[in-house]
Residue, then its C-alpha position, 0 to 999 in steps of 0.5 A: m911391054n905386053i898386056e900382062v906386064i901392064k895388068e900386073k903393074v896396074i894391079n900393084v898400083i891399085k893394091e898400094n892405094c887400096p884401103y882393103d887387104t885383098e889379093d884378088f881383084d876383079i878388073t871389071a869391078d868398080l874401084r869405088d864401090n868394091y875396093g874403097i878407092d875414093s877420089i883422093a886415092i884415085v888421084t894418087v893412083l893416077v900419079d903413080l901410074e904416070e911414074a910407073f909407065d912414064i906417061t902423062i894422063d890427059s887432064q881432059l879425061l880425068t873423070y871417074d868414068s874414065f878410070s872407074t875400073i882396073e880394066k879401063i885403067i889398063d886400056y888407057v895405059v895400053k893406048s898411052i904407051n902405044 
């Protein structure tokens, strides 16, 4: 799976869980500060990502810093798939 497909899928998962109606996402922007993704929403995002990519997210990495931006999430998914 190429990086663009991964990016598109990750953004779609974020869109589904974002309380704001937005089409344009800055992948380096903080999800909590810029898009209202709180701790409950991020858990839902992570579960949805596990299903979308058939991966298991390492519980040791379940910190906000590890998943605070779309860019960090994409990097994690790419590493998990490869």
